[in-house]
C-alpha positions as CSV (number, residue, x, y, z in Angstrom):
1,X,0.0,0.0,0.0
2,X,1.3,3.5,-0.8
3,X,1.8,6.3,1.6
4,X,-1.1,8.6,1.1
5,X,0.9,11.6,2.3
6,X,3.1,11.5,-0.8
7,X,0.3,11.2,-3.3
8,X,-0.9,14.6,-4.8
9,X,-4.6,15.5,-4.2
10,X,-6.9,17.5,-6.4
11,X,-9.6,19.8,-5.2
12,X,-13.1,19.0,-6.5
13,X,-16.3,21.0,-6.1
14,X,-19.9,20.4,-6.6
15,X,-21.8,23.7,-6.6
16,X,-25.2,21.8,-6.7
17,X,-24.4,20.0,-3.5
18,X,-22.4,22.8,-1.9
19,X,-19.5,20.4,-1.3
20,X,-15.7,20.7,-1.7
21,X,-13.2,18.0,-1.1
22,X,-9.7,16.8,-2.1
23,X,-9.1,13.4,-3.6
24,X,-5.9,11.6,-4.6
25,X,-5.0,12.2,-8.2
26,X,-5.2,8.5,-9.0
27,X,-8.8,8.4,-7.7
28,X,-10.0,11.6,-9.4
29,X,-12.0,10.2,-12.4
30,X,-13.6,7.5,-10.3
31,X,-14.6,9.9,-7.5
32,X,-16.1,12.4,-9.9
33,X,-18.0,9.7,-11.8
34,X,-19.3,8.1,-8.6
35,X,-20.5,11.4,-7.2
36,X,-22.2,12.5,-10.4
37,X,-23.8,9.0,-10.9
38,X,-25.2,8.8,-7.4
39,X,-26.1,12.4,-6.9
40,X,-26.9,13.8,-10.3
41,X,-28.1,10.9,-12.5
42,X,-24.8,10.9,-14.3
43,X,-24.8,14.5,-15.3
44,X,-21.3,16.0,-14.9
45,X,-21.9,18.5,-12.1
46,X,-19.0,17.8,-9.7
47,X,-15.7,18.8,-11.3
48,X,-12.1,19.7,-10.6
49,X,-12.0,23.1,-9.0
50,X,-12.5,25.5,-11.9
51,X,-9.7,27.9,-10.6
52,X,-7.2,25.0,-10.7
53,X,-8.5,23.7,-14.1
54,X,-8.1,27.2,-15.6
55,X,-4.6,27.7,-14.2
56,X,-3.5,24.3,-15.5
57,X,-5.0,25.0,-18.9
58,X,-3.0,28.3,-19.0
59,X,0.2,26.6,-18.2
60,X,-0.3,23.9,-20.8
61,X,-1.2,26.5,-23.4
62,X,2.0,28.5,-22.5
63,X,4.1,25.3,-22.7
64,X,2.7,24.5,-26.1
65,X,3.5,28.1,-27.3
66,X,-0.1,28.9,-27.9
67,X,0.2,32.4,-26.4
68,X,3.2,33.3,-28.6
69,X,2.3,35.7,-31.4
70,X,3.3,34.8,-35.0
71,X,5.9,37.1,-36.5
């Protein structure tokens, strides 16, 4: 069994339920799917914290050079 203190966690939010939690990265997809299936009839309501998701998307776009202007 792995040491849970070393595994990164990801913040997830569900505005419909008013809940926030952190789950291990390895369990992210399953946790979201399970919550949405049981609480929201499968509709994708719970999600990775939008602030984190936007920040990650910005970093990926910058790494890919998508923000660089063409000259």
